C-alpha positions as CSV (number, residue, x, y, z in Angstrom):
1,X,-7.2,-91.7,-66.9
2,X,-7.6,-90.9,-69.7
3,X,-9.4,-87.5,-69.0
4,X,-6.2,-86.6,-66.9
5,X,-4.3,-87.7,-69.9
6,X,-5.5,-85.0,-72.6
7,X,-5.8,-82.5,-69.5
8,X,-2.4,-82.7,-68.9
9,X,-1.6,-82.4,-72.7
10,X,-4.0,-79.3,-73.3
11,X,-2.1,-77.3,-70.3
12,X,1.4,-78.9,-72.0
13,X,0.2,-77.9,-75.9
14,X,-1.5,-74.3,-73.7
15,X,1.8,-73.6,-72.7
16,X,4.1,-73.9,-76.2
17,X,1.4,-71.7,-78.2
18,X,2.1,-69.8,-75.7
19,X,5.2,-69.3,-76.6
20,X,6.6,-67.2,-74.0
21,X,9.3,-67.1,-71.9
22,X,9.5,-68.1,-68.5
23,X,10.9,-65.3,-65.9
24,X,14.0,-66.4,-64.1
25,X,15.0,-65.2,-60.8
26,X,18.5,-64.1,-62.1
27,X,17.0,-61.8,-65.3
28,X,13.8,-60.5,-62.8
29,X,16.8,-59.5,-60.4
30,X,18.9,-58.2,-63.1
31,X,15.5,-55.3,-64.7
32,X,15.0,-54.5,-60.9
33,X,18.7,-53.5,-60.6
34,X,18.7,-51.7,-64.2
35,X,21.9,-52.9,-65.6
36,X,23.5,-56.1,-66.1
37,X,26.6,-56.6,-63.8
38,X,29.6,-58.4,-66.5
39,X,32.1,-59.6,-65.5
40,X,35.5,-59.0,-67.9
41,X,39.1,-59.1,-68.2
42,X,41.8,-57.0,-66.6
43,X,42.5,-55.8,-69.4
44,X,43.3,-57.5,-72.6
45,X,43.8,-55.5,-76.1
46,X,40.9,-56.1,-78.2
47,X,38.7,-57.6,-76.0
48,X,38.4,-56.2,-72.4
49,X,40.2,-53.1,-71.3
50,X,39.7,-49.5,-70.9
51,X,40.3,-46.7,-72.4
52,X,41.5,-42.8,-71.9
53,X,38.0,-42.3,-71.1
54,X,37.9,-45.3,-69.0
55,X,34.3,-46.8,-71.2
56,X,35.6,-50.7,-71.8
57,X,35.8,-52.0,-75.4
58,X,36.7,-54.4,-77.2
59,X,34.7,-58.1,-78.3
60,X,34.0,-59.1,-75.0
61,X,32.9,-56.0,-73.8
62,X,30.4,-56.1,-77.2
63,X,29.1,-59.0,-75.8
64,X,27.4,-57.4,-72.8
65,X,26.4,-54.1,-74.7
66,X,24.2,-56.9,-77.3
67,X,22.9,-58.2,-73.9
68,X,21.9,-55.1,-72.4
69,X,20.2,-54.4,-75.9
70,X,18.4,-57.0,-76.0
71,X,17.4,-56.5,-72.2
72,X,16.3,-53.0,-72.2
73,X,16.9,-51.5,-75.2
74,X,20.1,-49.3,-75.0
75,X,23.4,-51.5,-75.0
76,X,25.1,-48.7,-72.0
77,X,22.6,-50.4,-69.4
78,X,26.4,-52.6,-67.8
79,X,28.4,-52.4,-65.0
80,X,31.5,-53.9,-65.9
81,X,33.6,-55.4,-63.1
82,X,37.3,-56.6,-63.9
83,X,38.3,-60.4,-62.7
84,X,41.2,-62.4,-62.8
85,X,41.4,-65.4,-64.4
86,X,41.1,-66.9,-60.9
87,X,37.7,-64.3,-59.6
88,X,36.1,-65.4,-61.9
89,X,34.4,-68.3,-61.5
90,X,33.6,-67.0,-58.0
91,X,32.9,-64.1,-58.6
92,X,29.3,-65.5,-60.7
93,X,28.6,-68.0,-58.0
94,X,28.8,-65.8,-55.4
95,X,26.3,-63.8,-57.8
96,X,29.2,-60.4,-57.6
97,X,28.2,-60.5,-61.7
98,X,25.7,-61.6,-63.4
99,X,27.7,-62.6,-66.6
100,X,31.3,-63.9,-67.6
101,X,32.3,-62.7,-70.8
102,X,35.8,-63.1,-69.4
103,X,37.7,-65.0,-72.4
104,X,36.6,-68.2,-71.0
105,X,37.5,-71.9,-72.2
106,X,34.6,-73.9,-72.3
107,X,35.9,-77.4,-71.2
108,X,33.6,-80.5,-70.0
109,X,34.3,-79.8,-66.3
110,X,34.1,-76.0,-66.1
111,X,30.3,-76.8,-67.9
112,X,29.6,-79.3,-65.2
113,X,31.2,-78.9,-61.8
114,X,30.8,-74.7,-61.4
115,X,27.1,-74.5,-61.3
116,X,27.9,-72.3,-64.3
117,X,26.3,-72.3,-68.3
118,X,27.9,-71.5,-71.2
119,X,26.3,-69.7,-73.4
120,X,27.8,-70.4,-77.0
121,X,31.2,-70.1,-78.6
122,X,32.1,-65.6,-79.3
123,X,35.9,-66.6,-80.6
124,X,37.5,-69.9,-81.4
125,X,41.1,-70.1,-79.3
126,X,44.0,-71.6,-79.6
127,X,47.1,-71.8,-77.6
128,X,50.2,-70.3,-78.4
129,X,54.0,-69.3,-77.3
130,X,55.8,-65.3,-77.7
131,X,59.4,-65.0,-77.1
132,X,61.7,-62.8,-77.5
133,X,63.1,-62.7,-81.1
134,X,66.7,-62.4,-79.4
135,X,66.6,-66.1,-78.8
136,X,66.7,-67.5,-82.2
137,X,63.3,-69.6,-81.3
138,X,61.9,-70.6,-84.6
139,X,59.5,-73.7,-82.9
140,X,57.8,-74.9,-79.6
141,X,59.7,-78.0,-80.6
142,X,62.9,-75.8,-79.4
143,X,62.0,-74.5,-75.7
144,X,63.3,-77.2,-73.9
145,X,64.9,-75.9,-70.3
146,X,62.6,-72.7,-70.4
147,X,61.2,-70.6,-67.9
148,X,57.4,-70.1,-68.9
149,X,55.4,-67.1,-67.5
150,X,51.8,-68.2,-67.0
151,X,49.1,-67.6,-65.4
152,X,47.2,-69.8,-61.7
153,X,43.5,-71.1,-62.6
154,X,43.4,-71.2,-66.4
155,X,43.7,-73.9,-69.2
156,X,46.5,-72.2,-70.0
157,X,48.4,-73.8,-67.4
158,X,47.0,-77.0,-67.4
159,X,48.0,-77.2,-71.6
160,X,51.3,-76.2,-71.0
161,X,51.9,-79.0,-68.7
162,X,50.8,-81.6,-70.7
163,X,52.9,-80.2,-74.2
164,X,55.3,-80.5,-72.4
165,X,54.5,-84.0,-71.3
166,X,53.9,-85.2,-74.1
167,X,57.7,-84.1,-76.4
168,X,59.2,-85.0,-73.6
169,X,60.7,-82.1,-72.2
170,X,61.1,-80.2,-69.0
171,X,60.4,-76.6,-68.1
172,X,60.3,-74.1,-65.2
173,X,57.2,-72.6,-64.8
174,X,56.5,-68.6,-63.7
175,X,53.2,-68.7,-62.7
176,X,51.8,-64.8,-61.9
177,X,47.8,-64.3,-61.5
178,X,47.6,-60.6,-63.0
179,X,48.3,-60.3,-66.6
180,X,49.6,-57.1,-66.5
181,X,52.4,-58.6,-63.4
182,X,52.9,-61.8,-66.5
183,X,53.7,-59.1,-68.8
184,X,56.4,-57.0,-66.8
185,X,58.2,-59.9,-66.0
186,X,57.9,-62.0,-69.6
187,X,58.8,-58.3,-71.4
188,X,62.1,-58.5,-68.3
189,X,63.4,-60.9,-69.3
190,X,62.3,-62.6,-66.3
191,X,60.8,-65.8,-68.1
192,X,62.0,-67.0,-71.8
193,X,58.2,-67.3,-73.1
194,X,54.7,-66.0,-72.1
195,X,52.4,-69.0,-72.9
196,X,48.6,-68.0,-73.8
197,X,45.7,-67.8,-76.1
198,X,47.3,-66.7,-79.3
199,X,44.8,-64.0,-79.6
200,X,46.3,-62.4,-76.4
201,X,49.7,-63.1,-77.3
202,X,48.8,-61.1,-79.6
203,X,47.4,-58.6,-78.5
204,X,50.6,-57.9,-75.7
205,X,52.2,-58.3,-78.9
206,X,50.3,-55.1,-80.4
207,X,49.4,-52.5,-77.5
208,X,51.5,-53.8,-74.7
209,X,55.3,-54.0,-75.6
210,X,57.1,-51.0,-73.6
211,X,59.7,-49.3,-74.9
212,X,62.2,-48.6,-76.5
213,X,61.0,-52.2,-77.2
214,X,58.9,-53.0,-80.2
215,X,56.2,-55.7,-81.1
216,X,58.9,-56.5,-84.3
217,X,61.2,-57.5,-81.7
218,X,58.4,-60.3,-80.5
219,X,58.1,-63.5,-82.1
220,X,54.8,-65.9,-82.6
221,X,55.8,-69.2,-82.6
222,X,53.9,-71.5,-85.4
223,X,52.8,-74.3,-83.0
224,X,48.9,-74.3,-82.1
225,X,49.1,-76.8,-79.0
226,X,44.9,-76.4,-77.8
227,X,41.8,-76.0,-78.6
228,X,39.9,-72.8,-76.8
229,X,36.2,-71.6,-78.0
230,X,35.6,-68.6,-75.7
231,X,32.4,-67.7,-75.0
232,X,30.1,-66.3,-71.6
233,X,29.6,-68.2,-68.5
234,X,25.8,-67.3,-66.6
235,X,24.7,-69.5,-63.4
236,X,22.6,-72.4,-63.8
237,X,19.1,-71.8,-63.0
238,X,17.7,-69.1,-64.9
239,X,16.6,-71.0,-68.4
240,X,15.2,-67.8,-70.0
241,X,18.1,-65.5,-69.1
242,X,20.9,-67.8,-70.4
243,X,18.4,-68.0,-73.6
244,X,18.9,-64.7,-74.2
245,X,23.4,-64.5,-73.7
246,X,23.4,-66.7,-76.5
247,X,20.4,-66.2,-78.7
248,X,21.9,-62.7,-78.5
249,X,25.6,-64.8,-79.3
250,X,23.7,-65.9,-82.4
251,X,21.6,-63.3,-83.0
252,X,24.8,-60.8,-83.8
253,X,26.1,-63.6,-86.1
254,X,22.7,-64.3,-88.1
255,X,22.4,-60.5,-89.1
256,X,25.7,-61.2,-91.0
257,X,24.6,-63.4,-92.4
258,X,21.9,-62.1,-94.4
259,X,23.5,-58.7,-94.2
260,X,21.9,-56.1,-91.7
261,X,24.8,-54.1,-90.5
262,X,24.5,-50.6,-87.5
263,X,24.2,-49.0,-90.6
264,X,22.1,-50.4,-92.8
265,X,19.8,-52.0,-90.6
266,X,17.0,-49.4,-90.4
267,X,16.4,-49.2,-94.3
268,X,16.4,-53.5,-93.8
269,X,13.4,-53.2,-91.9
270,X,11.7,-52.8,-95.5
271,X,13.0,-56.4,-96.7
272,X,11.3,-58.4,-97.6
273,X,13.2,-61.4,-96.7
274,X,10.9,-63.5,-94.6
275,X,14.4,-64.1,-92.3
276,X,15.3,-60.9,-92.1
277,X,11.4,-59.6,-91.2
278,X,11.7,-62.4,-88.6
279,X,14.7,-61.5,-87.5
280,X,14.0,-57.5,-87.0
281,X,10.6,-58.0,-85.4
282,X,8.6,-57.3,-87.8
283,X,6.6,-60.0,-88.3
284,X,6.6,-60.2,-84.2
285,X,6.9,-63.8,-82.7
286,X,10.6,-63.9,-81.4
287,X,10.4,-61.5,-79.5
288,X,7.7,-62.7,-78.1
289,X,9.5,-66.2,-77.3
290,X,12.5,-64.9,-76.2
291,X,10.3,-62.6,-73.7
292,X,12.0,-59.1,-74.7
293,X,11.2,-56.9,-77.0
294,X,10.1,-57.7,-80.2
295,X,13.0,-54.8,-81.3
296,X,15.6,-56.8,-80.1
297,X,17.5,-57.7,-82.8
298,X,17.5,-54.4,-84.2
299,X,18.4,-52.1,-80.8
300,X,21.5,-54.8,-80.6
301,X,22.1,-54.3,-84.3
302,X,21.8,-51.0,-84.5
303,X,23.9,-50.1,-80.9
304,X,26.8,-52.9,-80.9
305,X,26.6,-54.3,-85.0
306,X,26.7,-57.5,-86.0
307,X,29.2,-60.2,-85.6
308,X,31.8,-58.8,-88.6
309,X,31.7,-55.8,-87.1
310,X,31.8,-56.4,-84.0
311,X,35.7,-58.3,-84.9
312,X,37.3,-56.0,-87.9
313,X,36.8,-53.0,-85.0
314,X,38.0,-54.9,-82.4
315,X,40.3,-56.9,-83.7
316,X,40.2,-57.2,-87.0
317,X,41.6,-55.2,-90.2
318,X,40.2,-51.9,-88.1
319,X,42.4,-52.5,-85.2
320,X,45.8,-52.3,-83.8
321,X,45.8,-56.0,-83.7
322,X,45.0,-57.0,-87.1
323,X,43.9,-60.4,-86.2
324,X,42.8,-62.7,-89.3
325,X,39.2,-63.5,-89.2
326,X,40.2,-67.6,-89.8
327,X,37.9,-70.1,-88.0
328,X,36.0,-67.1,-87.0
329,X,34.3,-66.6,-90.6
330,X,31.0,-67.2,-90.9
331,X,30.4,-70.7,-91.8
332,X,29.3,-69.5,-95.4
333,X,32.9,-68.4,-95.7
334,X,34.8,-71.5,-94.5
335,X,34.4,-70.8,-90.4
336,X,33.2,-72.1,-87.1
337,X,30.7,-69.4,-86.7
338,X,27.2,-71.0,-87.2
339,X,23.5,-69.2,-85.6
340,X,20.6,-71.5,-86.1
341,X,17.8,-70.2,-87.8
342,X,15.7,-67.1,-86.3
343,X,12.5,-68.8,-86.1
């Protein structure tokens, strides 16, 4: 028995010392295909939208590009599949896509009952309400009897019912699956209120108001009625692929914290800071532990950028949306974005 215990302990120790990730079936499939298949929203400015050349851009898109950079060393080996809120979970479960980066809220039941796993939070959000300014409404508490446009199969729909029940108000839901049809219904006056995550309301207000109306004709009410931590999902069972997605997100945050950007990453390779040397693979080991190239973080930052660069470009000051960073600031700046150490 003692000999068996010693043998088992030695085998376990050898596995731990090797520090090499075990291959997974989903990752093997992605590698053999030569591309990552990413399920994204059907079109939300700042998060995932096809530009005038048909190229997908946005904060959610950058997650997929970064994962591709970590796996292939090339951020462009991604096929994008636009999915509605009702389609997205089935598409991932069935293998139609490898990953959802689709403005999806982490909840207990989604994380336990769907056979899917969340990785890390890309964007901390909350649900709000938008109305036409001419209604004269200043607060969500004035919405008794309102008609409300909402997407089915979402936490938004559930939160809406909870809020009106808790505030003892009545409302009439106008349930529409496709986001472009929800927007059309709201802007045409078919419903008084559009409710979804505040970031999506800001995107709609900035990018989708049909002329002659202007963004100034619409107002997002001050109440935030929920917590909406948004992040990617993968299928349960391939721990290596899950780790790659999660640590890709952490790497973008960690790079911002240490001042590593797409513009200075080559210079940072010369840094004497031991943490930066580990992050960028100058000191090897982290790539091997994850089962990817030692330059995985370098490739992510060089080709996609750190978290702050992605945020600023797509939803922050350099974007049409100009959403304040708020709780999505780094923890060192009073925000919630915090990455475990790469070591």
